[in-house]
C-alpha positions as CSV (number, residue, x, y, z in Angstrom):
1,M,37.1,-24.4,10.5
2,H,34.8,-24.4,13.5
3,R,36.5,-21.3,14.9
4,S,36.1,-19.5,11.5
5,V,32.4,-20.3,11.3
6,S,31.8,-19.2,14.9
7,F,33.6,-15.9,14.2
8,L,31.6,-15.4,11.0
9,L,28.4,-15.9,12.9
10,F,29.6,-13.6,15.6
11,L,29.9,-10.8,12.9
12,V,26.9,-11.6,10.7
13,V,24.1,-12.2,13.3
14,P,24.4,-8.8,15.1
15,L,24.6,-7.1,11.7
16,A,21.4,-8.9,10.5
17,V,19.6,-8.0,13.7
18,S,20.6,-4.4,13.5
19,L,19.5,-4.2,9.8
20,L,16.1,-5.8,10.7
21,G,15.7,-3.3,13.5
22,A,16.5,-0.4,11.2
23,C,13.9,-1.6,8.7
24,G,11.2,-1.8,11.4
25,A,12.2,1.6,12.6
26,S,11.6,3.2,9.2
27,E,7.9,2.3,9.5
28,P,6.7,3.6,12.9
29,P,3.5,2.2,14.3
30,R,0.3,4.1,14.3
31,P,0.0,6.3,17.3
32,V,-2.0,4.5,20.0
33,S,-4.4,7.5,20.4
34,I,-5.5,7.2,16.8
35,P,-7.8,4.3,15.7
36,R,-7.0,2.6,12.4
37,P,-8.8,4.5,9.6
38,E,-11.1,2.5,7.4
39,I,-9.6,2.1,3.9
40,Y,-11.2,0.8,0.7
41,A,-9.6,0.4,-2.7
42,E,-11.5,-0.2,-6.0
43,L,-11.2,0.4,-9.7
44,S,-13.2,3.4,-11.0
45,D,-14.3,1.3,-14.0
46,R,-13.6,-2.1,-15.4
47,P,-10.6,-1.9,-17.7
48,F,-11.3,-1.9,-21.4
49,F,-8.5,-3.7,-23.2
50,G,-10.1,-3.6,-26.7
51,S,-7.7,-5.4,-29.0
52,G,-4.7,-4.7,-26.9
53,S,-3.2,-6.1,-23.7
54,Q,-3.0,-2.8,-21.7
55,A,-5.6,-0.3,-20.5
56,A,-5.4,2.9,-18.4
57,V,-7.2,2.5,-15.0
58,N,-7.9,4.6,-12.0
59,V,-7.7,3.1,-8.5
60,L,-9.9,4.9,-6.0
61,V,-8.6,4.8,-2.4
62,T,-11.2,5.9,0.1
63,V,-10.2,6.7,3.7
64,R,-12.7,7.2,6.6
65,N,-11.2,8.9,9.6
66,L,-12.3,7.2,12.8
67,A,-10.1,9.4,15.0
68,T,-11.1,12.6,16.9
69,V,-8.3,14.5,15.2
70,P,-7.7,15.3,11.5
71,I,-5.4,12.9,9.6
72,T,-3.6,13.6,6.4
73,I,-3.2,11.1,3.5
74,R,0.5,11.5,2.5
75,R,0.9,8.7,-0.1
76,A,-1.0,5.8,-1.7
77,E,0.6,2.9,-3.4
78,V,-1.5,0.3,-5.2
79,D,-0.8,-3.0,-6.9
80,A,-2.5,-6.4,-7.5
81,P,-0.5,-9.3,-6.0
82,G,-1.1,-12.9,-7.1
83,M,-3.2,-12.2,-10.2
84,T,-3.0,-14.6,-13.2
85,Q,-5.4,-13.3,-15.9
86,Y,-4.7,-9.6,-15.5
87,T,-3.0,-7.3,-13.0
88,I,-2.2,-3.6,-12.6
89,R,1.2,-2.0,-12.6
90,R,2.4,-0.9,-9.1
91,A,1.8,2.8,-8.9
92,T,2.5,5.4,-6.2
93,R,1.1,8.9,-5.8
94,D,1.8,11.6,-3.2
95,F,-1.0,13.6,-1.6
96,H,-1.6,16.2,1.1
97,E,-5.3,15.5,1.7
98,T,-6.7,16.2,5.2
99,V,-9.5,14.0,6.4
100,A,-11.5,15.6,9.2
101,P,-12.7,13.4,12.1
102,G,-15.7,11.3,11.1
103,E,-15.3,12.2,7.4
104,E,-14.2,10.2,4.4
105,K,-12.1,11.3,1.4
106,T,-11.3,9.5,-1.9
107,V,-8.0,9.9,-3.7
108,T,-7.2,8.6,-7.2
109,V,-4.1,6.7,-8.2
110,F,-3.5,6.4,-12.0
111,T,-2.0,3.1,-13.3
112,T,-2.2,0.6,-16.1
113,A,-4.0,-2.8,-16.3
114,I,-2.2,-5.5,-18.2
115,T,-3.8,-8.8,-19.4
116,T,-2.6,-12.1,-20.8
117,V,-6.0,-13.3,-22.0
118,Q,-8.6,-12.0,-24.5
119,R,-11.4,-11.5,-21.9
120,P,-10.3,-11.7,-18.3
121,T,-12.9,-12.9,-15.9
122,E,-10.8,-13.2,-12.7
123,P,-11.9,-10.8,-10.0
124,L,-9.1,-8.3,-9.3
125,T,-7.4,-8.3,-5.9
126,L,-6.1,-4.9,-5.0
127,R,-3.6,-4.0,-2.3
128,A,-3.3,-0.4,-1.1
129,L,-0.5,0.9,1.2
130,V,-1.5,4.3,2.5
131,S,0.8,6.6,4.4
132,F,-0.7,9.0,7.0
133,E,0.2,11.8,9.2
134,A,-1.4,13.3,12.3
135,G,0.0,15.5,15.0
136,G,3.5,15.3,13.4
137,E,3.5,11.4,13.6
138,R,3.6,9.3,10.4
139,W,2.6,5.7,9.9
140,R,1.4,3.4,7.1
141,E,-1.6,1.1,6.8
142,M,-2.3,-1.7,4.3
143,V,-5.6,-3.1,3.0
144,L,-6.2,-6.0,0.6
145,M,-9.5,-5.9,-1.3
146,H,-11.0,-8.8,-3.2
């Protein structure tokens, strides 16, 4: 029995390590020569649920480029983790928006707000994952807004 468990660990542990390494390799880090861009996410308007439990909403994702080179917004994914009274459906949208050095640009992600109460009062927590490109290098940044 001990020999079987040892052999199994001998096979499983290297496989798990290689899979974790592969996952990390799929998200390259931001190039060291590029400072982290400032990212803000907010709803364009408070959702109006009326007599229903769903409402169309727009999430505005604003990026300020702090680098000395242009960066390109490639994709934005938004969701609202950990909410209880209402949330938004996870939504992703691809872009090809270039942000010049020192400038800021806002992109819009369309999604749906969903509530479980008549009049939600809970402040919405938004998470945005934004993929960038600059000089042929790609990376992703995350921001959590309360």
